[in-house]
BAFI-3210 file (N, C-alpha, C; in Angstrom, 3 decimals, decimal comma, padded with zeros to 6 digits):
// residues 336
n [1|2|3|4|5|6|7|8|9|10|11|12|13|14|15|16|17|18|19|20|21|22|23|24|25|26|27|28|29|30|31|32|33|34|35|36|37|38|39|40|41|42|43|44|45|46|47|48|49|50|51|52|53|54|55|56|57|58|59|60|61|62|63|64|65|66|67|68|69|70|71|72|73|74|75|76|77|78|79|80|81|82|83|84|85|86|87|88|89|90|91|92|93|94|95|96|97|98|99|100|101|102|103|104|105|106|107|108|109|110|111|112|113|114|115|116|117|118|119|120|121|122|123|124|125|126|127|128|129|130|131|132|133|134|135|136|137|138|139|140|141|142|143|144|145|146|147|148|149|150|151|152|153|154|155|156|157|158|159|160|161|162|163|164|165|166|167|168|169|170|171|172|173|174|175|176|177|178|179|180|181|182|183|184|185|186|187|188|189|190|191|192|193|194|195|196|197|198|199|200|201|202|203|204|205|206|207|208|209|210|211|212|213|214|215|216|217|218|219|220|221|222|223|224|225|226|227|228|229|230|231|232|233|234|235|236|237|238|239|240|241|242|243|244|245|246|247|248|249|250|251|252|253|254|255|256|257|258|259|260|261|262|263|264|265|266|267|268|269|270|271|272|273|274|275|276|277|278|279|280|281|282|283|284|285|286|287|288|289|290|291|292|293|294|295|296|297|298|299|300|301|302|303|304|305|306|307|308|309|310|311|312|313|314|315|316|317|318|319|320|321|322|323|324|325|326|327|328|329|330|331|332|333|334|335|336]
n.u [074,676|073,423|072,931|075,241|076,840|080,106|081,471|083,027|086,125|089,004|091,224|090,739|090,765|088,203|084,869|083,408|081,619|080,299|077,063|074,835|071,732|068,657|065,110|065,113|064,667|062,845|062,457|061,839|058,841|055,446|054,525|055,271|057,411|057,671|057,834|056,995|058,029|058,278|057,519|055,405|056,222|053,818|055,080|053,538|051,366|051,826|053,027|050,708|049,249|050,497|049,965|047,753|046,889|048,173|046,508|044,288|044,968|045,950|042,946|042,061|043,698|042,374|040,011|040,396|040,528|038,793|036,625|038,003|038,077|040,022|040,076|039,817|042,188|043,817|043,802|044,386|047,280|047,914|047,629|049,416|051,533|050,898|051,370|054,998|055,489|053,984|055,703|059,106|057,630|057,559|060,436|061,575|061,364|061,518|064,610|064,363|065,034|067,269|069,640|072,170|075,231|079,257|079,326|076,846|075,263|072,919|071,190|069,452|066,703|065,968|065,870|063,708|062,573|063,496|062,370|059,485|060,204|060,759|058,656|056,762|057,758|057,291|054,627|054,022|055,299|053,959|051,091|052,216|052,113|049,450|047,733|048,528|047,953|045,201|044,582|044,956|043,450|040,627|040,591|039,983|037,367|036,588|034,411|033,491|032,953|030,159|030,126|032,084|034,426|032,307|032,659|035,320|036,708|034,808|035,759|038,177|038,132|036,757|038,875|041,372|040,538|040,003|042,352|043,751|042,817|042,333|045,472|045,369|045,534|048,782|051,257|053,929|055,926|056,873|054,649|052,564|052,838|052,234|050,247|048,220|048,778|047,185|044,572|044,202|044,094|041,341|039,704|040,018|039,061|036,384|036,053|036,216|033,652|031,573|031,948|031,270|028,453|027,350|028,301|026,792|024,236|024,118|025,732|027,873|030,798|033,059|033,951|035,022|037,712|038,278|037,372|040,388|041,683|040,994|042,035|044,632|044,967|044,887|046,203|048,672|049,008|048,439|050,695|052,881|052,896|053,965|056,631|058,033|058,101|059,687|062,073|061,867|062,737|065,281|066,817|067,413|066,119|064,950|062,472|058,576|056,471|058,171|060,051|062,084|062,765|061,234|062,114|064,918|064,294|063,080|065,629|067,027|065,956|066,483|067,717|071,232|072,041|074,034|073,372|073,069|073,805|075,005|072,972|070,978|069,109|066,468|065,615|065,381|064,287|060,945|058,942|060,834|062,767|065,488|068,215|070,916|073,513|075,340|075,634|076,402|077,947|078,760|082,078|083,266|081,984|081,446|081,345|079,945|077,781|077,171|075,269|072,727|071,441|072,182|070,247|067,398|067,141|066,953|064,767|063,177|063,256|061,552|059,438|058,695|058,936|061,232|063,498|065,881|068,899|072,381|074,236|076,182|078,619|079,908|082,560|082,149|084,759|084,956|085,560|083,859|081,335|078,624|076,194|073,196|072,556|074,166|077,528|078,808|081,505|082,896|086,044|089,620|091,136|094,775|096,577|099,330]
n.v [145,195|142,115|139,249|137,134|134,295|134,663|135,221|136,298|137,081|138,627|139,612|139,528|141,585|144,555|144,586|147,311|150,021|153,434|154,616|157,059|157,607|158,135|157,365|155,064|153,275|150,578|148,049|145,841|145,769|146,268|148,468|152,158|154,850|157,418|160,433|160,578|162,293|164,417|168,289|170,612|174,134|176,818|178,719|180,833|181,682|182,690|184,437|186,297|186,130|187,872|190,296|190,829|190,205|192,546|194,799|193,823|194,919|197,409|198,185|197,973|199,258|201,697|201,734|201,414|203,051|204,863|204,258|203,912|201,564|198,663|196,452|196,241|197,100|195,807|193,607|194,270|194,677|191,817|191,820|193,104|191,387|189,329|189,773|190,956|187,866|186,415|187,291|186,214|183,495|183,622|184,727|182,193|180,393|180,587|180,951|178,293|176,683|176,603|174,638|172,519|173,078|173,236|175,383|175,186|171,804|170,173|172,229|174,750|174,454|174,898|177,358|177,408|176,695|178,498|180,916|180,175|180,002|182,708|183,877|182,492|183,728|186,296|186,957|186,053|187,598|189,701|189,164|189,508|192,255|193,560|192,075|193,115|195,927|195,495|195,268|197,661|199,056|197,636|198,838|201,931|201,329|202,963|204,885|202,500|202,886|200,927|200,573|200,572|199,012|196,225|196,894|196,636|194,856|193,007|192,963|191,787|189,180|187,217|187,822|186,542|183,996|183,205|183,206|181,425|179,076|178,118|177,548|175,317|173,093|172,229|170,819|171,681|172,952|175,590|177,230|176,207|177,711|180,232|180,020|179,550|182,191|183,737|182,587|182,202|185,334|186,067|184,176|186,004|187,719|187,974|187,481|190,722|191,387|190,171|191,792|193,716|193,482|193,099|195,545|197,492|196,667|196,477|198,469|197,839|199,244|197,442|194,942|196,113|195,026|193,112|190,928|191,576|190,519|188,538|187,884|187,734|185,813|183,796|183,608|183,641|180,994|179,713|180,129|179,020|176,332|176,202|177,653|175,722|173,387|174,302|174,533|172,122|171,029|172,716|171,716|169,582|167,572|163,822|163,506|164,409|161,788|159,797|156,162|155,139|153,458|151,206|151,569|150,567|147,919|147,723|147,636|145,700|143,720|142,550|139,467|139,255|140,803|142,237|143,840|147,501|151,051|154,219|156,036|158,419|160,164|163,070|165,398|167,601|169,328|170,609|167,273|166,502|163,696|162,495|160,490|158,441|155,652|152,970|149,717|146,824|144,395|140,821|140,391|139,216|139,949|140,806|143,815|143,937|141,763|143,695|145,565|144,536|144,052|146,716|148,209|146,930|147,957|150,222|150,357|149,375|151,907|153,453|153,013|154,082|156,680|157,841|159,333|159,694|158,531|157,325|155,368|153,008|150,726|147,669|144,989|143,114|143,909|146,564|150,120|151,044|152,345|149,789|151,313|152,085|155,288|157,702|157,996|160,767|160,362|158,459|156,362|157,753|157,846|157,403|158,902|157,687]
n.w [016,541|014,547|015,401|014,124|012,065|011,684|008,905|007,504|005,442|006,869|005,688|003,037|000,589|000,910|-000,928|-000,416|-001,456|-002,283|-002,332|-004,543|-005,322|-006,714|-006,648|-009,574|-010,611|-012,025|-011,223|-012,584|-011,799|-012,174|-011,859|-010,768|-009,736|-010,365|-010,119|-007,854|-005,796|-006,953|-006,907|-007,129|-008,074|-008,622|-009,490|-011,496|-010,587|-008,083|-008,903|-009,641|-007,037|-005,795|-007,444|-006,572|-003,646|-003,093|-004,063|-002,468|000,175|000,228|-000,449|002,070|003,961|003,598|003,850|006,640|007,437|006,875|009,072|011,237|012,256|014,696|014,020|011,058|010,131|011,670|010,133|007,726|008,343|009,174|005,724|004,773|005,779|004,080|001,586|002,069|002,293|000,290|-001,780|-000,896|-001,329|-003,846|-005,308|-004,051|-004,666|-007,489|-006,944|-006,016|-008,877|-009,981|-010,810|-009,358|-008,140|-007,672|-005,716|-004,590|-004,023|-003,421|-004,815|-004,518|-003,084|-000,390|-000,220|000,045|002,395|003,981|003,302|004,250|006,619|007,881|007,014|008,693|011,426|010,517|011,404|013,699|014,767|013,976|015,298|017,890|017,835|016,778|019,409|021,372|020,697|020,265|023,466|024,172|022,489|023,788|026,430|025,996|023,957|020,712|018,726|015,656|011,817|010,368|008,181|006,190|006,868|006,563|003,003|003,093|004,103|003,127|000,398|000,772|001,603|-000,668|-002,383|-001,051|000,185|-002,464|-004,158|-001,586|-001,597|-004,490|-004,118|-002,226|-002,290|-003,047|-002,204|-001,496|001,299|001,619|-001,042|001,456|004,068|002,558|001,885|004,099|005,161|003,462|003,810|006,619|006,655|005,198|006,671|009,021|008,044|007,617|009,694|010,943|009,016|010,748|013,241|012,431|011,765|014,247|015,556|014,143|014,645|017,115|018,338|019,776|020,279|021,676|020,302|017,963|018,479|020,384|018,414|016,832|018,499|018,836|015,620|016,063|017,711|016,202|013,680|014,827|015,942|013,593|012,394|014,306|014,102|011,397|011,727|013,331|011,881|009,898|011,287|012,231|009,793|009,043|010,647|009,686|011,087|012,043|008,898|009,083|009,709|008,982|009,498|011,765|012,934|010,422|009,143|008,887|009,759|007,615|005,492|007,001|006,669|004,000|002,315|002,786|003,729|006,544|008,882|009,844|010,679|011,295|009,879|008,394|008,763|006,859|005,182|002,679|001,291|001,897|001,309|000,154|001,048|001,569|003,045|004,376|004,920|006,491|005,563|006,296|004,401|003,136|002,881|000,903|-002,169|-004,347|-006,271|-008,945|-007,353|-004,634|-005,633|-006,800|-004,079|-002,832|-004,857|-004,020|-001,597|-002,162|-003,763|-001,209|000,637|-000,855|-001,134|001,710|002,366|001,057|-000,995|-001,606|-001,770|-000,435|-000,126|001,968|001,722|003,979|005,292|007,493|009,454|009,368|011,185|012,418|015,120|015,667|016,067|015,707|015,269|014,138|016,417|017,523|019,028|017,520|017,149|016,932|013,507|012,236|010,568|008,005]
ca.u [075,161|072,687|073,907|075,490|077,724|081,225|081,566|083,797|087,862|089,096|092,523|090,763|090,325|086,627|084,304|082,652|081,644|079,328|076,109|073,745|070,155|067,419|065,323|064,213|064,269|061,041|063,228|060,359|057,328|053,979|054,422|056,638|057,679|058,599|056,648|056,025|058,165|058,128|057,415|055,485|056,128|052,922|055,080|053,009|050,022|053,169|052,858|049,071|048,647|051,036|049,280|046,209|047,012|048,361|045,167|043,611|045,755|045,353|041,486|041,857|044,140|041,797|038,631|040,115|040,736|037,726|036,398|038,486|038,262|041,371|040,109|040,259|043,570|044,756|043,546|045,710|048,640|048,037|047,235|050,962|052,750|050,988|052,433|055,837|054,988|053,790|056,571|059,270|057,469|057,614|061,527|062,197|060,404|062,266|065,990|065,093|064,588|068,507|070,879|072,771|076,750|079,560|078,806|075,344|075,017|071,702|070,743|068,652|065,035|066,125|065,526|061,952|062,387|063,803|061,048|059,117|060,683|060,797|057,080|056,482|058,242|056,918|053,526|054,169|055,828|052,513|050,284|051,762|051,635|047,943|047,255|048,825|047,080|043,322|044,266|044,721|041,686|039,803|040,367|039,121|037,002|036,395|033,486|033,344|031,957|030,515|029,752|033,968|033,816|031,812|033,345|036,978|036,456|034,462|036,742|039,570|037,103|036,586|039,953|041,543|039,213|039,868|043,762|044,088|042,074|043,301|046,792|045,565|046,452|049,473|052,569|055,590|055,812|056,719|053,603|051,177|053,245|051,702|048,600|048,200|048,490|045,635|043,566|043,994|043,605|039,923|039,088|040,234|038,404|034,776|035,676|035,691|032,087|031,066|031,997|030,987|027,212|027,404|028,558|025,809|022,700|023,632|026,535|028,827|032,479|034,350|033,956|036,233|039,169|037,857|037,731|041,660|042,418|040,899|042,525|046,205|046,054|044,296|047,720|049,973|048,306|049,265|052,117|053,598|052,598|055,005|057,439|058,047|058,347|060,629|062,794|062,435|063,646|066,394|068,134|068,260|065,378|063,802|061,174|057,082|056,731|059,152|060,220|063,567|063,252|060,903|063,704|065,806|063,688|063,581|067,210|067,595|064,669|067,162|068,914|072,546|072,625|073,881|073,775|073,157|074,579|075,472|071,938|070,570|067,097|066,808|064,234|066,358|062,985|059,188|058,330|062,128|063,698|066,695|069,255|072,642|073,755|076,622|074,983|077,461|077,240|079,768|083,340|084,008|080,955|081,738|080,770|077,888|076,498|076,479|074,410|071,593|071,521|071,124|069,012|066,565|067,569|066,706|063,254|062,113|063,285|061,073|057,955|058,991|059,082|062,603|063,584|067,149|069,830|073,238|074,572|078,277|078,403|081,048|082,283|082,518|085,863|084,562|086,287|082,429|080,745|077,314|075,086|072,123|072,561|075,613|077,520|080,115|083,015|084,497|087,544|090,075|092,582|096,071|096,707|101,038]
ca.v [144,339|141,489|137,987|136,451|133,289|135,692|134,615|137,481|136,725|139,775|139,440|139,886|143,009|145,051|145,556|147,896|151,111|154,241|155,062|157,968|157,140|158,871|155,895|155,262|151,993|149,757|146,201|144,463|145,912|147,078|149,788|152,525|155,630|158,771|161,800|160,735|163,113|165,865|169,630|171,629|174,960|177,577|180,713|182,010|181,767|183,136|186,574|186,426|186,127|188,922|191,770|190,585|191,027|193,996|195,718|193,751|195,851|199,149|198,488|197,327|200,251|202,531|201,605|201,014|204,816|206,136|203,990|203,646|200,037|198,348|194,867|195,812|197,555|194,536|192,900|194,944|194,378|191,251|191,766|193,198|190,354|187,461|190,892|189,597|185,731|185,829|187,849|185,426|182,436|183,734|184,594|181,242|179,338|180,599|179,993|176,445|176,251|176,895|173,547|172,228|173,634|173,240|175,541|174,444|170,685|169,857|172,666|175,703|174,233|175,456|178,303|177,849|176,901|179,431|182,157|179,646|180,398|184,432|183,909|182,327|184,709|188,494|186,393|185,760|188,931|191,083|188,280|189,846|193,691|193,638|191,642|194,179|196,658|195,756|195,424|198,939|199,691|197,369|199,301|202,363|201,613|203,980|204,718|202,226|202,677|199,054|200,439|200,420|197,547|195,567|196,502|196,489|192,851|191,382|192,489|190,986|188,118|186,796|187,645|185,323|183,176|182,553|182,645|180,316|178,302|177,903|177,187|174,808|171,633|172,234|169,836|172,326|174,031|177,017|177,436|175,792|179,108|181,673|179,931|180,079|183,716|183,714|181,707|183,418|186,487|185,808|184,178|187,435|189,267|187,070|187,634|191,645|191,508|190,148|191,934|194,482|193,242|193,668|197,495|197,924|196,331|196,733|199,837|197,753|199,053|196,140|193,985|195,759|194,671|191,077|190,406|192,205|189,639|186,734|187,405|187,345|184,165|182,744|184,141|183,011|179,101|178,746|180,369|178,329|174,919|176,277|177,055|174,688|172,551|174,727|174,625|170,052|170,847|173,296|171,395|167,909|165,780|163,257|163,783|164,263|160,294|158,690|156,081|154,986|151,314|150,963|151,691|149,587|146,757|147,333|147,263|144,270|142,592|142,191|138,719|139,528|142,194|141,382|145,128|148,330|151,030|155,522|155,680|159,546|160,752|164,847|166,488|168,624|170,016|169,475|166,537|165,780|162,929|161,826|159,421|157,783|154,703|151,864|148,335|145,425|142,589|139,705|141,191|138,739|139,354|140,961|144,871|143,701|141,139|144,055|146,250|143,824|144,708|148,076|148,263|146,034|148,552|152,172|149,503|149,717|152,914|154,774|153,315|154,387|158,376|158,089|159,922|160,157|157,388|157,527|153,536|152,800|149,338|147,280|144,223|143,061|144,082|148,334|150,602|152,262|151,807|149,093|152,168|152,531|157,016|158,749|157,943|161,252|160,058|157,629|156,668|158,536|157,152|158,401|157,854|158,338]
ca.w [014,470|014,729|015,688|012,723|012,248|010,897|007,499|006,747|005,561|007,285|004,796|001,839|000,608|000,943|-002,207|-000,469|-001,953|-001,848|-004,170|-004,441|-006,260|-007,415|-007,327|-011,258|-010,930|-012,187|-010,306|-013,090|-011,126|-013,006|-011,224|-011,069|-008,459|-011,048|-010,215|-006,248|-004,824|-007,434|-006,127|-008,392|-007,847|-009,503|-009,634|-011,793|-009,313|-006,989|-008,870|-009,684|-006,079|-005,248|-006,994|-005,775|-002,359|-002,629|-004,639|-001,419|001,619|-000,887|-000,176|003,729|004,561|002,945|004,683|008,251|007,770|007,102|009,586|012,339|013,224|014,638|013,718|010,033|010,477|011,970|008,977|006,884|008,878|008,278|004,706|004,469|005,920|003,206|000,170|001,801|002,838|-001,629|-002,474|-000,644|-001,857|-005,463|-005,034|-003,070|-006,012|-008,805|-007,112|-006,229|-010,322|-010,545|-010,692|-008,430|-008,970|-006,647|-004,349|-003,818|-004,469|-003,561|-005,807|-003,666|-002,734|000,900|-000,388|-000,010|003,718|004,527|003,603|004,804|007,983|007,452|007,094|011,052|012,178|011,105|011,612|015,064|015,879|014,008|016,448|019,131|018,251|017,070|020,096|022,708|020,252|020,608|024,936|024,568|022,613|024,466|027,143|025,589|022,894|019,411|017,419|014,679|011,202|009,540|006,679|005,289|007,153|005,503|001,708|002,690|004,732|001,844|-000,929|001,363|001,491|-001,842|-002,976|-000,437|-000,367|-004,497|-003,622|-000,902|-002,352|-005,701|-003,758|-000,994|-002,561|-002,814|-001,132|-000,957|002,240|001,100|-000,926|002,173|004,914|001,671|001,667|005,781|005,097|002,595|004,284|007,937|006,171|005,273|008,179|009,790|006,869|007,831|011,699|010,982|008,674|011,365|013,854|011,725|012,178|015,454|015,410|013,408|015,212|018,853|018,435|020,880|019,969|022,255|019,392|017,296|019,670|020,182|016,917|017,009|019,823|017,637|014,819|016,154|018,285|015,002|013,336|015,807|016,135|012,327|011,868|014,782|012,838|009,693|012,459|014,085|010,682|009,376|012,034|012,002|007,971|009,006|011,951|009,678|012,499|010,798|008,435|009,734|008,882|008,574|011,061|011,795|013,292|009,831|007,708|009,735|009,525|006,096|005,144|007,948|006,111|002,757|001,758|002,734|004,323|008,113|009,894|009,243|011,317|010,763|009,408|009,055|007,304|007,171|003,753|001,547|001,655|002,537|-000,264|-000,548|001,795|001,756|004,029|004,172|005,653|006,192|005,694|006,282|003,444|002,852|002,676|-000,666|-002,639|-005,589|-006,228|-009,336|-006,438|-004,159|-006,966|-006,631|-003,097|-002,848|-006,130|-003,618|-000,598|-002,021|-003,972|000,375|000,683|-001,519|-000,107|002,651|002,187|000,485|-002,633|-002,244|-000,727|-000,025|001,180|002,237|001,496|004,484|005,335|009,622|009,344|009,387|012,031|013,074|015,496|015,043|016,415|013,880|015,033|013,954|017,457|017,862|019,791|016,944|017,619|015,978|012,815|012,303|009,031|008,458]
c.u [073,798|073,191|074,193|076,754|079,106|081,545|082,257|085,264|088,554|090,253|092,153|090,384|088,782|086,194|083,572|082,882|080,451|078,438|075,235|073,217|069,353|066,286|064,334|064,336|063,481|061,484|062,105|058,919|056,593|053,994|055,613|056,378|058,281|057,000|056,757|056,322|058,674|057,446|057,186|055,268|054,713|053,823|054,572|051,250|050,080|052,272|051,568|048,431|049,447|050,780|048,058|045,786|047,534|047,339|044,625|044,190|045,304|044,028|040,905|042,293|043,563|040,945|039,005|040,405|039,689|036,765|036,535|038,244|040,069|041,082|040,131|041,757|044,704|044,657|044,588|047,568|048,527|048,150|049,348|052,335|052,581|051,549|053,837|056,114|054,612|054,985|058,032|059,266|058,102|059,204|061,783|062,128|061,421|063,949|065,541|064,619|065,866|068,954|071,324|073,963|077,862|079,844|077,546|074,839|073,369|070,393|070,271|067,037|065,115|065,969|063,939|061,940|062,498|063,104|060,388|059,373|060,437|059,484|056,207|057,157|057,396|055,631|053,540|054,548|054,292|051,731|050,796|051,587|050,415|047,083|047,367|047,844|045,786|043,688|044,398|043,040|040,529|039,551|039,607|038,595|036,712|035,325|034,185|032,516|031,705|030,243|030,897|034,510|033,467|032,205|034,356|037,101|035,995|035,666|038,154|038,976|037,019|037,728|041,572|041,378|039,412|041,365|044,218|043,222|042,621|045,088|046,647|046,186|047,842|050,682|053,851|054,932|055,682|055,220|052,338|051,878|052,703|050,170|047,992|048,114|047,329|044,423|043,024|043,433|041,369|039,195|038,728|039,070|036,601|034,638|034,444|034,240|031,375|030,424|031,170|029,082|026,827|027,141|026,788|024,587|022,714|024,075|027,342|030,182|033,386|034,042|034,948|037,612|039,445|038,487|039,570|042,487|042,445|041,609|044,692|046,502|045,177|045,267|048,776|050,062|049,466|050,792|053,724|054,292|053,730|056,789|058,228|058,895|059,372|061,329|063,422|063,875|065,163|067,522|068,438|067,382|064,748|062,667|059,506|056,632|056,929|059,737|061,187|063,502|062,166|061,490|064,395|066,145|063,966|064,817|067,649|067,300|065,794|068,045|070,553|072,773|072,811|073,940|073,833|073,125|075,187|074,418|071,580|069,331|066,664|065,599|065,271|065,188|061,966|059,055|059,391|063,329|064,436|067,284|069,855|072,315|074,823|075,909|076,450|076,553|078,572|080,727|083,582|082,539|081,585|081,060|079,097|076,920|076,505|075,660|073,178|071,112|071,129|070,177|067,834|066,368|066,799|065,027|062,709|062,133|062,471|059,678|057,714|059,730|061,127|063,175|065,336|067,964|070,994|073,733|076,069|077,699|080,227|081,749|082,753|083,744|085,605|085,060|085,343|082,097|079,250|076,639|074,038|072,047|074,034|076,094|078,622|081,728|083,709|085,470|088,699|090,996|093,270|096,380|098,195|100,895]
c.v [143,159|140,114|137,002|135,633|134,893|134,873|135,437|136,746|138,145|140,109|140,157|141,685|143,716|145,650|145,786|149,504|152,171|154,340|155,688|157,958|157,486|158,029|156,266|154,166|151,222|148,605|145,460|144,511|146,605|147,817|151,300|153,737|156,933|159,776|161,644|161,508|164,451|167,089|170,075|172,780|176,273|178,818|181,295|182,391|182,792|184,666|187,009|186,896|187,529|190,205|192,088|190,960|192,299|195,310|195,487|195,414|197,045|199,242|198,871|198,834|201,557|202,660|201,454|202,863|205,447|205,510|203,980|202,374|199,572|196,962|194,700|196,605|196,209|193,671|192,558|194,879|193,180|190,497|191,768|192,402|188,821|189,062|189,737|188,038|185,347|186,347|186,995|184,587|182,330|183,583|183,439|179,756|179,463|180,599|178,885|176,108|176,371|175,724|173,906|173,042|173,065|173,476|174,947|173,410|170,271|171,098|174,629|175,923|174,669|176,686|178,527|178,181|178,034|180,795|181,563|180,238|181,990|184,136|183,972|183,334|185,455|187,907|187,079|186,967|190,128|190,476|189,536|191,295|193,367|192,709|192,746|195,585|197,019|195,742|196,880|199,490|199,336|197,895|201,344|202,345|202,419|203,742|203,578|202,533|200,859|199,000|199,520|199,295|196,473|195,692|196,088|195,039|191,917|191,392|191,722|189,569|187,531|186,893|186,030|183,861|182,139|182,151|181,747|179,488|177,428|177,147|175,807|173,777|171,516|171,833|170,856|173,258|175,809|177,811|176,899|177,379|180,143|181,612|179,848|181,059|184,476|183,510|182,439|184,436|186,679|184,686|185,643|188,090|188,577|187,546|189,192|191,571|190,671|190,383|193,417|194,995|193,614|195,159|198,092|197,834|196,932|198,347|199,843|197,722|198,271|195,415|194,088|195,542|193,563|190,321|190,676|190,936|188,337|186,793|186,872|186,312|183,418|182,983|183,010|181,631|178,609|179,618|179,687|177,064|175,183|176,346|176,242|173,151|172,952|174,719|172,630|170,491|171,637|172,505|170,439|166,952|165,449|163,894|163,423|162,480|159,457|157,819|154,913|152,923|151,045|150,608|150,510|148,331|146,425|146,531|146,144|142,923|141,883|141,092|139,534|140,747|141,931|142,540|146,297|149,231|152,574|156,042|157,554|160,382|162,162|164,704|167,996|170,052|169,408|168,872|165,649|164,808|162,507|160,940|158,866|156,588|153,697|150,857|147,253|144,389|141,570|140,420|140,547|138,904|140,737|142,768|144,601|143,374|142,608|145,332|145,858|144,330|146,036|148,887|147,781|147,217|150,020|151,282|149,991|150,714|154,257|154,081|153,527|155,776|158,723|158,537|159,336|159,298|157,088|156,140|153,085|151,678|148,676|145,911|144,160|143,940|146,455|148,529|151,455|151,563|150,632|149,745|152,672|153,803|156,535|158,155|159,635|161,031|158,266|157,679|156,858|156,705|157,917|157,692|158,361|158,412]
c.w [015,140|014,892|014,912|012,925|011,031|009,857|006,815|006,207|005,708|006,625|003,881|001,812|-000,133|-000,382|-001,472|-001,265|-001,616|-003,284|-003,340|-005,433|-005,577|-007,346|-008,517|-011,405|-011,381|-011,160|-011,087|-012,841|-012,090|-012,417|-011,254|-010,102|-009,605|-011,023|-008,683|-005,770|-005,899|-007,442|-007,934|-007,827|-008,767|-009,328|-010,432|-011,697|-008,524|-007,228|-009,141|-008,229|-005,170|-006,092|-006,165|-004,681|-001,777|-002,753|-002,847|-000,120|001,653|000,067|001,551|004,645|004,484|003,542|006,079|008,778|008,119|007,961|011,146|013,009|012,893|013,901|011,817|009,916|010,262|011,481|007,631|006,991|008,114|006,794|004,320|005,139|004,540|001,833|000,664|002,117|000,801|-002,065|-002,395|-001,614|-003,523|-005,766|-004,509|-004,722|-007,540|-008,765|-006,521|-007,809|-010,611|-010,126|-010,043|-008,781|-007,445|-005,845|-003,491|-004,392|-004,346|-003,884|-004,288|-002,807|-000,878|001,350|-000,056|001,950|004,376|004,742|004,187|006,422|008,328|007,290|008,306|011,452|012,453|010,924|012,595|015,817|015,770|014,083|017,508|019,118|017,869|017,814|021,645|021,974|020,742|022,580|024,662|023,651|023,383|026,218|026,960|024,183|022,058|019,062|016,175|013,208|010,579|008,700|005,554|006,019|006,879|004,009|002,008|003,123|003,455|000,120|-000,283|001,733|000,816|-002,316|-002,419|-000,028|-002,218|-004,235|-003,247|-001,159|-003,404|-005,201|-003,388|-001,526|-002,978|-001,443|-000,741|000,009|002,576|001,007|000,033|003,005|003,797|002,366|002,396|005,673|004,879|003,924|005,726|007,706|006,084|005,734|008,908|009,212|007,484|009,120|011,639|010,136|009,792|012,360|013,527|011,675|013,422|015,803|014,812|013,875|016,754|018,930|019,673|020,423|020,068|021,311|018,787|017,757|020,107|018,709|016,532|017,523|018,865|016,616|015,410|017,015|016,912|014,110|013,941|015,722|014,742|012,247|013,243|014,054|012,363|010,455|012,666|012,935|009,663|009,778|011,585|010,919|008,793|009,946|010,962|010,593|010,715|010,411|009,366|009,128|008,300|009,779|010,884|011,700|011,676|008,943|008,180|009,498|007,882|005,117|005,590|007,087|004,966|003,210|001,473|002,943|006,259|008,737|009,394|011,182|010,552|010,194|009,664|007,829|007,726|005,654|003,459|001,521|001,683|000,403|-000,959|000,933|001,851|003,117|003,355|005,649|005,465|006,655|005,622|005,685|003,888|001,908|001,478|-001,883|-003,259|-005,537|-007,128|-008,198|-005,635|-004,656|-006,374|-004,702|-002,561|-003,770|-004,385|-002,143|-000,234|-002,868|-002,472|000,404|000,082|-000,876|000,878|002,966|001,447|-001,279|-003,166|-000,822|-001,330|000,321|001,193|002,403|002,938|004,713|007,808|009,897|009,714|011,060|013,073|014,025|014,952|015,716|015,454|014,414|015,367|015,683|016,992|018,194|019,502|017,560|016,653|014,852|012,385|010,832|008,980|006,399]
res [x|x|x|x|x|x|x|x|x|x|x|x|x|x|x|x|x|x|x|x|x|x|x|x|x|x|x|x|x|x|x|x|x|x|x|x|x|x|x|x|x|x|x|x|x|x|x|x|x|x|x|x|x|x|x|x|x|x|x|x|x|x|x|x|x|x|x|x|x|x|x|x|x|x|x|x|x|x|x|x|x|x|x|x|x|x|x|x|x|x|x|x|x|x|x|x|x|x|x|x|x|x|x|x|x|x|x|x|x|x|x|x|x|x|x|x|x|x|x|x|x|x|x|x|x|x|x|x|x|x|x|x|x|x|x|x|x|x|x|x|x|x|x|x|x|x|x|x|x|x|x|x|x|x|x|x|x|x|x|x|x|x|x|x|x|x|x|x|x|x|x|x|x|x|x|x|x|x|x|x|x|x|x|x|x|x|x|x|x|x|x|x|x|x|x|x|x|x|x|x|x|x|x|x|x|x|x|x|x|x|x|x|x|x|x|x|x|x|x|x|x|x|x|x|x|x|x|x|x|x|x|x|x|x|x|x|x|x|x|x|x|x|x|x|x|x|x|x|x|x|x|x|x|x|x|x|x|x|x|x|x|x|x|x|x|x|x|x|x|x|x|x|x|x|x|x|x|x|x|x|x|x|x|x|x|x|x|x|x|x|x|x|x|x|x|x|x|x|x|x|x|x|x|x|x|x|x|x|x|x|x|x|x|x|x|x|x|x|x|x|x|x|x|x|x|x|x|x|x|x|x|x|x|x|x|x]
***
């Protein structure tokens, strides 16, 4: 706790309260924060993406069978995970629209994070499979028909670029994970086309498994980034871009706040950050007086990326430790 003169009267009743707030107050400012944390869910676009990706899968499976290209088959395997990814994202978006209830008080926003987590895991698995198949094919390269590689990969490249670029500006991590599938597959399709050119001009069939291995690395690298981000959210870690020291300083800088402790910051879902904390105020302060301080805290937090805050006010007689972060070894309180 900050060093300050003890002006609290421990005999007086504490006027402490907890508030939960999603920032909507204008505080008299000429700007507002409405929509700052709004997350668009392009459900219609995801539906279209699902069926167009299904077309890509059929084309590439036929092309890989006719051409005997492992790279094209690898790309088709990636497209299969695209279908699962987009389908999961589409389902998760519909789930996230459900209102909160007594069983799910935050609503169903985490369904999108779970979908992104599953998508990332599936990509890593498929990357390992592709890498192993590429290694075996490299030991014994097989003849490949470049014509069908061009046709099938060309269809995949055009459609995935169309879908991926169309959704690339979405901030929702669930959508990002699906876009990663699309753009990764577009890059893989481009690689397959280049491989087809090399095979057509040189007859070097080993380029096919080499490309497959590079596709696997591309898939795994992108999936790992998404996996780490989703794990951080599911573990309720501090959101990326949120600074705990900055938050503490912003709260302590407000006149009337003596200290802050037991602070938690987490993401409900991508772009929706939450915080809870205890702040120490003058114990003789009325509830109405404390509200102006709480409103100012909330205003400061919105500028630091926190859209949902739960603030508990206390006087210096509180029974908690003064540590900024939660201490697991809190003293036990027995009530009779």
